[in-house]
N, C-alpha and C positions, 0 to 999 in steps of 0.2 A: 340244941343241935347235937346230932349223932353222926357217926360215920361207920359204914360197913364196907369191907373189902372182900370181894367175891372172886373165886376161881370156879368156872363152870366147865364141866367136861362132858363129852359125848359127841354127837354129830351136831356141832354148834358153829362151824365155820362154813361160809358159802351158802348160808340159808337165810341171810338177812338179820342175823341175831343182833349185830351191833346197831344197825339202823333202827330196828324195832325197840331195842333196849333204850336208845336215846329218845325215841318218841314217847315211850312209856314214862321214862324218868321226867321228861319235860312236862307231861300231862300231870304228874304228881308234884311238880315244882321242886324237884330234887336237883342238887348240884353234883357234879362229878365227871366221870369219863368211863369209856369202855374201849377195849382193844383186843385184837387177836394175839395169841402167843404162838411161837413156832411149834410148840408141842401139840397144837390142835385145840387147846383150851381158849376160852374167852375170859379175860380179866376185867373186872368192873369195880368202881368205887362210887358209892352214893353217900351224900351228905344231906341232912335235913332232919325233920321230925321222925322219931322212932317208928311211929305207926305207919308213916308213908314209906319208910325204908323197908319195913317188914312186908308191906304190900308189893314192893318192887322185888324183894327176895323171893316171895311166892311166885311172882310172874316169871322170874328167871328159872324157877324149877320146871316150868313148862316151856317157856320161850315161844318163838313164832311157830306157826303151823308146821313148817318143814323140819324144825329142829327135833332132835332126839336127845334130851338132856339125861345124862347118866348121874352125875353128882354136882352138888353146889356146896363148896366150902365157904363158910362165912366167918370172918374175923371182925370183931368190933374194935375200932381204933379211936384215937383222939382226933376230932375234926381239925382240918387245916384251914377252914374258912374259904372253900372253893366257891366260885360263882359260875353260873352257866353249866351246860352239860355238853361234852364234846365226844366225838368219835375220834380216837387217836389212831395214828399210824401203828401198824403192827410192830411189836417189840422185836428187836433183832439182837441176839446175843453177840457180843464182840470178844 
């Protein structure tokens, strides 16, 4: 089990990025979550086999058809043992 934490920038909000990310992750049987950030980025976490996570990271570099991905920052972390894949509410700074 592996874990990747991504920050995706560009034109990635309001284009179905989160819903499509969740669909792709579920197709690959990955666990984790995805959410919008206030600065316009999308943040995502994927847990599962390394080869499937790498496929997901490659998908995120393109995103859905209307997205214009500029950068994808990937950090490999210790897995937390997540189950399922969810679209989270947008993060709000307090």
